[in-house]
VEXBA-778144 format. One line per 3 residues: number of its first residue (from 1); their letters; for each residue x, y, z of N, C-alpha, C. Coordinates in Angstrom, 1 decimal. Layout:
// VEXBA-778144
NUM> a> X/Y/Z/X/Y/Z/X/Y/Z  ...;
This chain:
// VEXBA-778144
1> med> 200.8/-3.6/-15.7/199.9/-2.1/-16.5/198.7/-3.1/-16.4  198.5/-3.6/-17.0/197.6/-4.6/-17.5/196.2/-4.8/-15.6  197.7/-5.6/-15.1/196.7/-5.8/-13.7/196.5/-4.2/-13.2;
4> kie> 196.2/-3.1/-12.8/196.4/-2.6/-12.8/194.8/-1.6/-13.2  194.9/-2.1/-14.7/193.7/-1.7/-15.6/192.9/-2.1/-15.5  192.7/-3.6/-15.3/191.9/-4.4/-15.2/191.3/-4.1/-13.1;
7> iai> 192.3/-3.4/-12.3/191.2/-3.6/-10.9/190.7/-1.9/-11.3  190.8/-0.8/-12.2/190.3/0.1/-12.0/189.0/-0.1/-12.1  189.0/-1.2/-13.6/187.6/-1.1/-14.4/186.6/-2.0/-13.0;
10> ayy> 186.6/-3.0/-12.5/186.7/-3.7/-11.5/185.7/-2.7/-10.7  186.3/-1.4/-10.0/186.2/-1.2/-9.2/185.2/-0.1/-9.1  185.1/0.7/-10.4/185.0/2.3/-11.3/183.3/0.9/-11.7;
13> tkk> 183.5/-0.6/-12.2/181.8/-1.1/-12.9/181.0/-1.3/-11.2  181.2/-2.2/-10.3/180.9/-2.7/-8.6/180.3/-0.4/-8.6  180.9/0.8/-8.4/180.9/1.7/-7.9/179.2/2.1/-9.0;
16> gqd> 179.4/1.8/-10.5/178.3/1.6/-11.5/176.9/1.1/-10.3  177.5/-0.1/-10.3/176.3/-1.3/-10.1/175.5/-0.6/-7.7  177.1/0.0/-8.0/176.6/0.5/-6.1/175.2/1.7/-6.2;
19> iid> 175.3/2.6/-7.4/174.7/4.0/-8.2/173.0/2.8/-8.0  173.1/2.0/-9.5/172.4/1.4/-10.0/171.8/1.0/-8.9  172.1/-0.3/-8.3/170.8/-0.9/-6.9/170.6/0.4/-6.1;
22> avn> 171.3/1.6/-5.6/170.3/2.8/-5.1/169.9/3.7/-5.4  169.4/3.0/-6.4/168.2/3.8/-7.6/167.8/3.7/-7.2  167.6/1.9/-8.0/166.2/0.8/-8.4/165.5/0.3/-6.9;
25> snc> 166.9/0.7/-5.7/166.0/0.6/-3.9/165.2/1.5/-3.3  165.4/2.7/-4.4/164.6/4.0/-3.4/163.7/3.9/-4.3  162.3/4.4/-3.8/160.8/5.3/-4.9/160.4/6.7/-4.9;
28> nlt> 162.1/6.9/-3.8/161.6/8.5/-3.2/161.5/9.5/-3.5  162.8/9.8/-4.6/163.7/9.8/-5.5/163.1/11.3/-5.4  163.8/12.4/-5.6/163.7/13.7/-6.4/164.9/13.8/-7.4;
31> ade> 164.0/14.4/-8.3/164.2/15.1/-9.1/165.9/15.8/-9.1  166.5/15.6/-8.3/167.5/16.3/-8.3/168.6/15.1/-7.7  168.9/14.6/-7.0/168.1/13.2/-6.7/169.3/12.5/-7.5;
34> iin> 168.2/11.6/-8.5/167.7/11.8/-9.8/169.7/12.2/-10.9  169.2/13.3/-10.9/169.8/13.6/-11.8/171.3/13.8/-11.2  171.9/13.5/-10.0/173.0/14.1/-9.6/173.3/12.4/-9.4;
37> yge> 172.7/11.0/-10.1/173.0/9.9/-9.6/173.2/10.1/-11.2  172.8/10.6/-11.7/172.8/10.2/-13.8/174.1/10.7/-13.8  174.9/11.7/-12.8/175.7/12.4/-13.0/176.8/12.0/-13.0;
40> ema> 176.7/11.1/-12.0/177.5/10.3/-10.9/177.9/9.0/-12.2  176.8/8.3/-13.4/176.8/7.2/-13.5/177.6/8.0/-15.1  177.5/8.6/-16.0/178.2/9.6/-16.7/179.6/9.3/-16.5;
43> vie> 180.1/9.8/-15.1/181.1/9.9/-14.6/182.1/9.3/-14.8  182.1/7.9/-14.6/181.4/6.2/-14.3/181.8/6.0/-15.4  180.8/5.9/-16.3/180.8/5.1/-17.6/182.0/6.1/-19.3;
46> ykl> 182.1/7.3/-18.6/183.4/7.6/-19.1/184.2/7.2/-18.7  184.9/7.2/-17.6/186.1/6.5/-16.7/186.0/5.2/-17.4  185.2/4.3/-17.7/185.1/3.2/-18.0/185.4/2.6/-19.0;
49> tal> 184.9/3.3/-20.4/185.3/3.5/-22.3/186.3/4.3/-22.3  187.2/5.1/-21.1/188.7/5.2/-22.1/189.8/4.1/-20.7  189.3/3.6/-19.7/189.8/2.6/-18.9/189.8/1.1/-19.8;
52> eva> 188.8/0.8/-21.2/188.2/-0.5/-22.3/190.0/0.1/-23.6  189.9/1.4/-23.6/190.8/1.7/-24.9/191.9/1.2/-24.4  192.1/1.5/-23.2/193.5/1.8/-22.9/194.1/-0.3/-22.6;
55> ken> 193.1/-0.7/-22.0/193.0/-2.1/-22.1/193.0/-2.8/-23.6  192.6/-1.9/-24.8/193.1/-2.4/-25.5/193.9/-2.1/-26.7  195.1/-1.1/-26.1/196.2/-0.2/-26.2/197.0/-0.7/-25.9;
């Protein structure tokens, strides 16, 4: 079970890094795009937190 958690953590960490890279590489983002990226990051961070808690238990 721990292997699946580690795989999921790696997956969501990569997805989060992809979003950060997309935001940092684009200087012409609209407010709506920034908000959308922020919402996506919030979901990813929530999932990562839940996975870390599951890993500890």
